[in-house]
C-alpha positions, 0 to 999 in steps of 0.5 A, a space after each residue: 344403389 342397392 336399395 332400389 332392388 327392394 322397390 319391387 318387393 315393397 310394391 309386390 307386398 303392397 299389392 298382395 296386402 291390398 288384395 288379401 283384405 276382405 272386400 265388401 259384399 258387392 265384391 268390386 270397387 264401385 264406380 266406373 271411368 268410362 267403360 272401365 270399372 275403377 277396380 280394373 284401373 286399380 289393377 292396371 295401375 298397380 301392376 304397371 307400377 310393379 313392372 316399372 319398379 322391377 325394371 328400374 331395380 334391374 336397370 334393364 335394357 334388353 327387350 328380352 328382360 322387358 318381356 320377361 318382366 311382363 310375363 312374371 308380373 302377370 304371373 304374380 297377378 295370377 297367383 294373387 288372384 288364386 290366393 284371394 279367392 277364399 277371402 270373404 268378399 273377393 273372387 277369382 276374376 279372369 278380367 282382373 288378370 287381364 287388367 294386371 297384364 295390361 298394367 304390366 305391359 303399360 309399365 314395361 312400355 313406360 320403362 322402355 320409353 322413358 326409364 331405360 335411357 335415363 337410368 344409370 348403366 347397370 352393374 354387370 350390364 344387361 345390354 343385349 
């Protein structure tokens, strides 16, 4: 099914769009869940979905591909951080990037545990 290949593009565009909306004067999403701010949970959740969607689209089965997706999704997070720095109410944050990387790793781990064995065999194969 070719339409699944557009899923990570849609997720990435949603993340980009949400990240470039001007923020409040305080900067971050308010509140906390335990020791973690809600904004960090939103970052981790969004980038987990992006990593999982990317691996689903690729029907990835190799550890090398999974690790590459973690790296690329985290790099996308870094690019988004740079792009949002001039947006009013937004700022460049290393902790946001850490949350992005944690999310990318969690999404990839979820794919590795639950998605890759349930997926249909990929066209052309990624089975090394």
